[in-house]
C-alpha angles and dihedrals in degrees: 000000000000125000119198119191097215097173123016101172133105130222090287103091114243123180095224101040125065124205124286114302138130130188122209122192107200120170104308094336125101108199125188115202110202125341113231135159115334093357096145091056091048090048090054092048088054089052096256126121118195096254088062096062117112095193140358110214117195122200098194141335102256106133096242088064098046109024095110095048093111091053089054091047099042093044093051089049097051094041099047115094090210136025106297116175115205110239108223127187120184145128128296108301094038093106093052089047092051092046091049093049090051089048089051090054094052096113093049092045087054094047093052092045092052093048106042115059090191093054103076103148133074124244108261143173135210101222127199123182119206142172102181143347133045111351100177139351133180140138096004095313119115127186120189130182134210133182118263130190116252096137134203079032099073139208104022129164143194130212137232116197121193126186136144092003093303129111129208121187117198116189122186123201108333146127120233112293142146095269092055088051089053098054092042099050107129092345119166092207124024118187116200137176110231145177138193109238096198091058094047094049091054091065113079096225120119090197094053092044088053088075090067096080099053105039132070120250118222089257092051091048088050090049091051092049091047094048091046097047094239119172099208129025116201117197114209141154084050117201113225101017108250115255109238109275094024098090090102090064093055086049092047092056093048091046088057085076104021131052099193133086116311125193128187100212125229123191114284094011111152122215122182136194 
């Protein structure tokens, strides 16, 4: 399997880091997990156009993880030669979000249908909501979900992807919890959103400091990886974005709890197992 960290940024805009999104190539499946800022541009840079996606997996409905969903959907629609519904799997509330997005696009849909004679179907999705268990399985690839803890954002889920004897765990925003341990157990690659509390506490902004209680620190991500027997821990959705040359500090904090390989992800970085 190959993991590509398409977007490694946070809601705080950064010129070098797109919004939350991870690509997993597993067997014949091309899986997109979350669809934050600039995701379609990053997909194309990774050699993937939206019509090529097998599944879109959504961890939770925070805007920074879904704010380019409309771009994925619309681009898939206008680039497909035949009707090609976008398969979407996410937590409770995903179906309503999908329907609301399509409703928001009604004017654009009308314009394109009026202009293109060979485009005679509407954009659509097949939407599945899940809390835990098998989310999707085909051709030797198995995706399971488990609940995570990002309260008050609830529900939220993480995904475990298994193929060819390898395991990749993708956690969205969450603190350590039983569901996170479940998806990470024995994983070859574990991708976790993280922050550095001491850097955030140094900024006198209550709104920024509010993020401390529902994201994992580097040390907490390391402890989860160690407890689950993970081989490689990938740190993403970095808050605040690391200043150039400080990546080793993030690694050191995670390494205080975890002795395996630790990667501070950059956009479009490829990690294989």
